[in-house]
C-alpha positions, 0 to 999 in steps of 0.5 A: 343709540347706533347707526342702524337703526332698530327695527323687529326683524318681521319689518325688514322681512325676516321672520323671527323664528328664523332668529331663535333657530339659528340662537339654538342652533349655537346653543346647540353646537355649545358655539361662544358667541360673544355679538351678534347684528343682522342687518337687512335694507340699513336697519338692524333686525335682531343684536346682542352681545353675550356678556360680559361682552358688550357693545362698548368693548374692541374684539379682535378681528384676526383675519377679518383685518384682510379686508380692511387692509385690501380696502387701503390698498382699492383707495391707494389704487384709485388715487393712483398711489400704486397699480395692481400690476406692479411687482414687490421687486421693485418695490423692495430693491434693496431687500432681495435675494442675491439671485431672484428667482424668475417666480419671485421677480413675478409677484405682483400686488394682485397676486398678494391679493389673492393669496397667489404669491406661489408661496407653498408655506407662510412664513412665521417671523414679526421681527424688523426684518420680516419682509426680508425673509418675506421675499427669501422666502421660495416661490415654489409655484408660478404667480397667480397659478397657486393658492395658499393662505398666506397672512405675511402676504397680507402684511406686505401689501400694508408694507407697501402701503407705508414705503410709498405713503408714509403711513401705516392702514388704519392711518391711510384710511382715517380719512378716506373711510374711518371717518367718512363711515364714524369709525371711531374704534378701530386700531391695529398690532404693529410689526417688529419694523412698525409696520400694521399687523395688517394681516391678522392684529385688528380690533373693533367693536361690533357695530364699526364691524357691521359698518364696514361690512355695510360699506362692502355691501354697498361697493363703497356708496356710502350716505349718496356719495361713492367713496371707493369705485365700484369697479373695486368691489367688482374685483375685489367681491368675485372670486379670484383664484380657486380654493378648493385644492387647498388644505381647507378646501374639503370645508364646504364655505372655504372651498368656495374661491378667494377674492381680494382679501375676502371669501366667497361662500355656499349660497350663491353671489355671497361672500364674508370678511373672514377672521380665524374662531369666527370673526365674520362679516357676511355679505348677501347682496341679493337679499341686502342683507349682512350678518357680523358676529363675534365668536370664540369657536373653531367649529366656524363652518358649522357656524356658517352652516346654521346662518346659511339653513337656519336664517336665510330660509327664514329671509323673505327675498322680495321687498317689504314687510311680514306680518307683525309675529308674537315672536318679534318678542321673544327675540327681544327677550332673547337677545337682552338676556345673552350671556358666556355660563359664568363659574358654577360652584357654591360659598365656602365661608370656613376656607374663603374666612382661612385664606383672607388672612395669608399673603401667598409668596411666589415660588423662588422666594420659597427655594424654587427657581421657576419664576411664576407668570405673571397675572395677565400671562395666566390671564391670557387671552387669543389675539392680544399682542404685547403683556405685561410679564413680570412675574408674581411676586406675591398675591391674596385673596379676600371675600365680600359682597358675593365678591372676591377679590384677587390681589396681585404684587407684580413688577413693583405694583398691585393689580387687584382684579374683581370676580363675582361669586354670584354666577355672573361677572364682575368687572374690573379695572388694571393696568388701563384694562377691563376685566370679568371675573366669574369665582366659585369654590368646587370643592372645601379646597378647591377654587376656580377662577375665571378671567377674561381682559374685554379686548380679547378673544378669551381669557384664562380660567385658573384652578386654586388648590389650597394646601397647608402650607402652600397653594397650587395655581394651574391655568388654562385658556378658555379657548379650546384649542390653542394657536395662532396670532396673539397667544401667549403659552403657561406655565402648566402649574405655578406654586406659592407658599405661603407667608405670614400676613404682616396685619391682624 
């Protein structure tokens, strides 16, 4: 039972046809949704998770994290811990360049919040010296006059909070926001100096994303108590700087302006917490509506367009219910059976029996100097910030009960990944992480595997070609375009030779 009471779309004043239209358009656009929630008047009109993802798994938030970091700054301002007019040169005097520029001297916390610190490019440094790197980066524009999306600037806000309070963002928010809202799933990756990656390193379950977004929509009020004063949201959730001139400016919903670490949308008065690849908490204040989306796509404008063009026209603007509709049953049935497409193929008993008899030994033991990737890197996935890198020494395959078992020896221990061969996903656990896997034979000698770590945004798709004396393994990300935070590159091709199994 979730925090938000489940109701039919019509009882929340939403036509079920709008929900179905939105889901249809996502499917037609081939957008990989992982979850969604539609909440109106504090009640959940529709929700769903695409298997193997479900409500208990944390999902990478990417830059949705920024809105949480900004909220922490709001609490700190409310308590007099800091002022938005404070200059960063006064907060980090020992890390400044020898001769700070006039523009650098002008940067305030307000400028960091609105992505207007004056940098023309972002720094890409997660080392322990990243704050110094930020402060030495050229400030080519007068702060407040030039917009440039700047994740490091948000990390600077996290660093300011840590310096002033001795606490990272998530710890600072615990008693002020997380506990009152019942949010228990929030985690955050660390930068090289121990500061939390407040600009994009957080993870959370979908319902906790919904609670936070609902808190934004209520302007800091929760269950009758004003946790964070209303005037913060009147600044944070309103346009503070133009974004149309930036590189994203030609994209409709990225050209509407930026507040305090949140974006404005095309629909009048609406705004969103926004993370890469489609992690959205969208607020429509005049409709008392929020929509949560977790996704793995670069078609993020299509996602927002579909929401505003397919669903919103079917939301009744006036208070009150709509007449009951038989389509509500269709929504319930559709959302109960959502799933990502698994690997498709056929069983191959002859090859399954044959390959099960062999142990496959890493190429270095066969005279090749290239060390194979670890299983975690082969599986990979965006939004993961620390992966084990011990190279695979041996691996074997086993089959039974419509499942495949991929057993990997690395770093002195064995990991076993379970993959379903029934056109769905099977779950398994390795090193404290949950994985979902699906496998199928593409041809007589070629096996395809897909494995995802469930706290990641994507996973690995592996093509395994069994040859006479070895196998060739090629891995790629399930996300079409690879880039951004928390992604590890893979080898294009890994070679394993056969060694005779000692087991008869």
